[in-house]
C-alpha positions in Angstrom: -16.9 -20.2 13.4 -13.9 -21.6 15.4 -10.8 -22.3 13.6 -10.3 -25.4 15.4 -13.7 -27.0 14.3 -13.7 -25.3 10.7 -14.8 -27.4 7.6 -13.4 -25.9 4.5 -15.8 -27.2 1.9 -16.7 -30.4 0.2 -15.5 -32.2 -3.0 -18.3 -32.6 -5.4 -18.4 -35.1 -8.1 -18.6 -33.5 -11.8 -18.1 -35.3 -15.0 -14.9 -37.3 -14.6 -13.5 -35.0 -12.0 -14.3 -33.7 -8.6 -14.4 -29.9 -7.9 -13.9 -28.3 -4.3 -16.8 -26.4 -3.2 -15.7 -23.9 -0.6 -18.1 -22.8 2.4 -19.0 -19.2 2.6 -16.7 -16.8 4.9 -19.0 -13.8 5.7 -19.5 -14.6 9.4 -18.0 -14.4 12.7 -14.6 -16.1 13.5 -12.9 -17.0 16.7 -9.9 -19.3 17.8 -8.2 -20.6 20.8 -4.8 -20.8 19.4 -2.7 -18.3 21.4 0.1 -18.3 18.6 -2.3 -16.6 16.4 -2.7 -13.7 19.0 1.1 -13.3 19.3 1.6 -13.5 15.5 -1.2 -10.9 15.2 0.5 -8.5 17.7 3.8 -8.7 16.0 2.4 -8.3 12.3 0.4 -5.3 13.6 3.4 -3.6 15.4 5.5 -4.1 12.1 2.9 -2.7 9.9 2.6 0.3 12.0 6.2 0.8 11.8 6.1 0.5 8.2 3.2 2.7 7.9 4.9 5.5 10.0 7.6 5.9 7.2 4.6 6.5 4.7 3.5 9.6 6.9 6.9 11.0 7.7 9.1 10.4 4.7 9.0 13.5 2.3 8.0 12.6 -1.1 7.0 9.2 -0.2 5.3 8.7 -3.7 8.8 8.8 -5.4 9.8 5.5 -3.4 6.5 3.7 -3.6 6.8 3.6 -7.1 9.9 1.2 -7.0 7.9 -0.9 -4.3 5.1 -1.2 -7.1 7.8 -2.1 -9.8 9.3 -4.7 -7.4 5.9 -6.3 -6.7 5.1 -6.4 -10.3 8.3 -8.1 -11.1 8.0 -10.8 -8.0 4.4 -11.6 -8.3 4.7 -12.2 -12.2 7.9 -14.4 -11.4 5.9 -16.5 -9.3 3.6 -17.3 -12.6 6.7 -18.0 -14.6 7.4 -14.7 -16.1 11.0 -14.2 -16.4 11.6 -10.3 -16.3 14.3 -8.8 -14.1 13.6 -5.6 -12.1 16.2 -3.9 -14.3 14.3 -4.9 -17.4 11.1 -3.9 -15.9 12.4 -0.4 -15.7 13.3 -0.4 -19.4 11.4 0.9 -22.4 9.9 -1.8 -24.4 12.4 -1.0 -27.4 15.4 -2.0 -25.2 13.9 -5.4 -24.3 14.9 -8.1 -26.6 12.1 -9.3 -28.6 12.0 -12.9 -27.1 11.4 -11.3 -23.7 8.7 -8.7 -24.7 5.6 -10.9 -23.8 7.1 -11.3 -20.2 8.1 -7.5 -20.1 4.5 -6.6 -21.0 2.9 -8.8 -18.4 5.1 -7.0 -15.8 4.2 -3.5 -16.9 0.6 -4.5 -17.1 0.9 -5.4 -13.5 2.4 -2.1 -12.6 -0.4 -0.2 -14.4 -3.0 -2.5 -12.7 -1.4 -1.7 -9.2 -1.2 1.9 -9.7 -4.9 2.4 -11.2 -6.4 0.0 -8.6 -4.9 2.2 -5.9 -6.1 5.4 -7.5 -9.5 3.7 -7.8 -9.8 3.2 -4.0 -10.2 7.1 -3.7 -13.8 6.7 -5.1 -14.5 3.1 -5.3 -14.3 0.7 -2.3 -12.6 -2.8 -2.5 -14.9 -4.7 -4.3 -15.7 -7.4 -7.2 -15.9 -4.6 -9.7 -12.6 -3.3 -8.7 -11.1 -6.8 -8.9 -12.7 -7.2 -12.4 -11.4 -3.7 -13.7 -7.8 -4.5 -12.4 -7.8 -7.8 -14.0 -8.9 -6.5 -17.4 -5.8 -4.3 -17.2 -3.6 -7.1 -16.2 -4.7 -9.1 -19.3 -4.5 -6.3 -21.7 -2.4 -7.6 -24.8 -0.7 -10.5 -23.1 -1.0 -14.2 -22.8 -4.5 -14.9 -21.5 -6.1 -11.8 -23.2 -8.7 -14.0 -24.7 -9.7 -15.8 -21.3 -12.3 -13.5 -20.3 -10.4 -10.3 -19.1 -12.4 -8.5 -16.6 -15.0 -11.2 -16.1 -15.6 -14.0 -13.8 -14.9 -17.3 -15.6 -17.8 -19.2 -17.1 -16.0 -22.5 -17.5 -14.1 -24.8 -15.1 -10.4 -24.2 -14.5 -7.8 -26.1 -12.5 -4.4 -25.4 -10.8 -1.4 -27.7 -11.7 -1.1 -30.4 -14.4 -2.0 -30.2 -18.1 -5.8 -31.0 -17.7 -8.7 -31.7 -15.2 -7.5 -35.4 -15.2 -4.1 -34.6 -13.5 -4.8 -31.3 -11.9 -3.3 -30.7 -8.3 -6.6 -28.8 -7.6 -9.9 -28.1 -8.9 -11.7 -24.9 -7.9 -15.4 -24.8 -7.5 -17.5 -25.3 -10.5 -18.2 -22.0 -12.4 -21.9 -21.8 -11.5 -21.0 -21.2 -7.8 -18.3 -18.5 -8.6 -20.6 -15.5 -8.5 -22.3 -16.3 -5.2 -19.1 -17.1 -3.6 -17.4 -13.9 -4.7 -20.5 -12.0 -3.5 -20.2 -13.5 -0.1 -16.5 -12.7 0.0 -17.1 -9.1 -0.9 -19.7 -8.8 2.0 -17.2 -10.3 4.3 -14.7 -7.4 3.4 -17.3 -4.9 4.5 -19.4 -6.6 7.3 -18.9 -4.2 10.2 -20.9 -6.8 12.3 -18.0 -9.3 12.0 -15.5 -8.2 14.8 -12.5 -10.1 13.1 -9.2 -8.1 13.2 -8.2 -6.9 9.8 -5.1 -8.8 9.1 -6.9 -12.1 10.1 -9.8 -11.0 7.6 -7.3 -10.6 4.9 -5.6 -13.8 5.6 -9.0 -15.5 5.4 -9.9 -13.6 2.2 -6.6 -14.4 0.4 -7.1 -18.0 1.0 -10.9 -18.1 -0.1 -10.1 -15.9 -3.3 -7.4 -18.4 -4.3 -9.6 -21.4 -3.6 -12.4 -19.9 -5.7 -10.1 -19.0 -8.5 -12.8 -16.8 -10.2 -10.7 -15.8 -13.2 -9.5 -18.2 -16.0 -6.1 -16.5 -15.8 -4.4 -14.0 -13.3 -5.7 -15.3 -10.2 -2.4 -15.5 -8.2 -1.4 -11.8 -9.3 -4.9 -10.4 -8.5 -5.2 -12.4 -5.2 -1.8 -11.3 -4.0 -2.5 -7.6 -5.3 -5.8 -7.8 -3.2 -4.0 -7.8 -0.1 -2.5 -4.2 -0.2 -5.8 -3.0 -1.9 -7.6 -4.3 1.5 -5.1 -2.7 3.9 -5.1 0.5 2.1 -8.9 0.7 2.0 -9.2 0.1 5.6 -6.6 2.5 6.8 -4.0 0.0 7.9 -1.5 1.5 5.2 -1.7 5.3 4.2 0.2 4.1 0.9 0.6 0.7 -0.9 4.0 -0.1 0.6 3.4 -3.8 1.8 3.6 -6.7 -0.8 3.7 -10.2 0.2 4.7 -11.7 -3.1 8.3 -11.6 -2.0 7.6 -13.6 0.9 5.5 -16.2 -1.0 8.1 -16.5 -3.6 10.7 -17.2 -1.2 8.6 -19.8 0.6 6.8 -21.0 -2.5 6.4 -24.7 -1.3 5.3 -23.7 2.1 2.8 -21.2 0.5 1.0 -23.8 -1.6 1.4 -26.2 1.1 -0.4 -24.0 3.4 -3.2 -23.2 1.1 -3.8 -27.0 0.4 -3.8 -27.9 3.9 -6.9 -25.9 4.5 -8.7 -27.5 1.6 -7.4 -31.0 2.4 -7.3 -30.9 6.2 -9.4 -27.9 7.2 -6.2 -26.4 8.9 -7.1 -22.9 8.6 -4.7 -22.1 11.9 -1.6 -23.1 10.0 -2.6 -20.8 7.1 -3.3 -17.7 9.2 -0.3 -18.3 11.2 1.8 -18.6 7.9 0.2 -15.4 6.8 0.7 -13.4 9.8 4.4 -14.4 9.9 4.7 -13.2 6.2 3.0 -9.7 7.1 5.4 -9.3 10.1 8.5 -10.3 8.1 7.6 -8.3 5.1 6.6 -5.2 7.0 9.8 -5.3 9.0 11.9 -5.6 5.8 9.9 -2.9 4.2 10.6 -0.4 7.2 14.3 -1.5 7.0 14.3 -0.5 3.3 12.7 2.9 4.0 15.6 3.6 6.6 18.2 2.7 4.0 16.5 4.9 1.6 16.6 7.9 3.9 20.2 7.2 4.7 21.0 7.0 1.0 19.1 10.2 0.2 20.9 12.1 2.8 24.1 10.8 1.3 23.6 11.5 -2.4 21.9 14.8 -1.8 25.1 16.0 0.1 27.2 14.5 -2.8 25.4 16.6 -5.5 25.8 19.8 -3.5 29.4 19.7 -4.5 28.3 20.4 -8.1 27.9 24.0 -7.7 25.7 25.7 -10.2 24.5 22.2 -11.5 23.4 21.3 -7.9 19.8 22.3 -8.2 19.3 20.4 -11.6 21.2 17.5 -10.0 18.5 17.4 -7.1 15.8 17.4 -9.6 17.3 14.6 -11.4 17.5 12.8 -8.2 13.7 12.9 -7.9 13.5 11.3 -11.3 15.9 8.7 -10.3 14.0 7.6 -7.3 11.0 6.8 -9.5 13.1 5.2 -12.4 16.4 4.5 -11.4 17.5 3.4 -14.9 17.7 6.4 -17.2 19.4 7.5 -20.6 20.6 11.2 -21.3 17.5 11.5 -23.4 15.3 10.7 -20.3 16.7 13.3 -18.3 16.4 15.7 -21.1 12.8 15.2 -21.3 12.2 14.9 -17.6 14.2 18.0 -16.8 13.5 20.0 -19.8 17.1 20.5 -20.5 19.6 20.3 -23.6 21.5 17.4 -24.7 24.8 18.9 -23.8 23.4 20.0 -20.3 22.1 16.3 -19.8 25.5 14.7 -20.8 27.4 17.2 -18.5 25.0 16.4 -15.7 25.4 12.7 -15.9 29.1 12.8 -16.2 29.2 14.9 -13.1 26.8 12.5 -11.2 29.0 9.7 -12.2 31.9 11.4 -10.7 30.4 12.0 -7.4 29.2 8.3 -7.3 25.6 8.6 -7.8 25.3 7.1 -11.6 27.2 4.1 -13.2 27.1 3.4 -16.8 25.7 -0.2 -17.3 25.6 -0.7 -21.1 29.1 0.0 -22.3 27.9 1.3 -25.5 28.9 4.3 -27.6 25.3 5.2 -28.3 21.9 4.7 -26.3 23.9 4.3 -23.0 21.8 3.3 -20.0 22.8 4.8 -16.3 21.8 3.2 -13.2 21.3 4.8 -9.6 22.9 1.6 -8.7 22.8 1.6 -4.9 19.2 2.6 -4.7 18.3 0.0 -7.4 20.1 -2.7 -5.3 18.0 -1.9 -2.1 14.9 -3.5 -3.9 17.0 -6.4 -5.7 18.2 -7.8 -2.4 
């Protein structure tokens, strides 16, 4: 199938509405558009540079944890969830009651990412894995009664308050299992000689068009991208997430998806996607460079703490994973006494590693501020 002659699907009349029925994607693809080749080269180069940091940075998993938190917060924000990255790092009891539903959605996403990546060691990217991940995502939050972990058995829609005024109506529920089976075969079809980044671009479009779940499709569809890249060896660690790019270019993102459905313009979508990979991977590479520079700086700073230097270095490893902590957090993580923890915090404030952010007498929270800002920008 050539991109230039691609027909995305048909609009099928239902009772009082029309659903869009996409064509299967598990077949060979080709294109004449030279810009796709150029963007593919740029994206692969940037992705390779990002992946290199995953292979050479010591204790890389410490920093991947913050990438996951950032992704969870950003991907959830696209769906209207209002939780800051600092709040996502806090325990539930420190979150205002009116914001706890949003907080739980972000924390569920963090769990979903971590568990799904872990499952890839024994389970390939598959509908089974997506269903398991969806069940975790929906646990105890809005949408928990909308068939968590199962493909939908009723019609859904995107935008608007009902089918009557929807912006887009995905395929009828009866066709979802067959379409998702076709998509799964496409992921693993070695007879199809399509570059991985183009294959995952097509896959993301197809998943979002099928919209196989009643809720959570955007988040699962975006998470599917790093799952695909890790499962196919393009990334050693889950260090690339496109939610930030999609969120900053939200109107263009939705427009590019709709242009495929309405105008068969798959070329525009693939170019948009590849540009997003190139930009996001380059940004991720730069963040790793900044992390390494900061790590060198702060580890030199804590060397000045004399006999407390070893404990301070252990505290840094805690802060790389969770850059917001209380004195009690460090006590538990480092197995030290309350006085030792308080003294350590005072010394780390003195050398410019920590800042106190709550201004309270009790229950104070301290931030590894310069590190946290690398993920907020």
